[in-house]
C-alpha positions, 0 to 999 in steps of 0.5 A: 499500498502507499504511505504517502509518504513523499521526501522531503526534498525531492532535490536533495537541497536540504536536510530536513531539521528536527520536526520535518523529522517528527513529522514524517514519522507523526504521518506514519502512524497516521496513515497507519491508523487510517489503514487500520493497520496502526498498533495494538497490543503493548506495541509489539508490532511496532517496528518504529523509526530508524534516522539513517541515510544517505552520510551521516546522521551523526554529524547532525545528531542535534537534529536527530536527538531534538526529533526523537523528543518530539517523536517521544511526546507525540507518541511516547514507546515508538522505538527508536534506532539510529544507522550510524558509521561511527560515533565522531569526536567532533560533536562531543567524545563517544562517551558524551556522543552515546549519552545524548543518543540514550536521553534521546531516548533511542533504544538501538544503535547500529554503527555499520563498520566498513573495511576494505 
């Protein structure tokens, strides 16, 4: 079925704001609800949302954490994940980055180790 979602910037001209990222997640859940496919029970069928994309998402860690907070204000139990290739030092030390991710209630982090 068509989710109704569209790219935030089809031409790739800008990165989404925290509010735009949260709005996309909210729209996804609205479409599920409209099609009677919403979260049931204790949320065991909720696949949640993943922050990933072209480039390194942790370079925009502030926006991702802000988006996570907005999402959790709207939909308390949504599982959130982050897919990254590193925890970059220029956004804080690894401990600081990990704490910021935890504080934003992003429950899972996948670090892709790209080997040559």
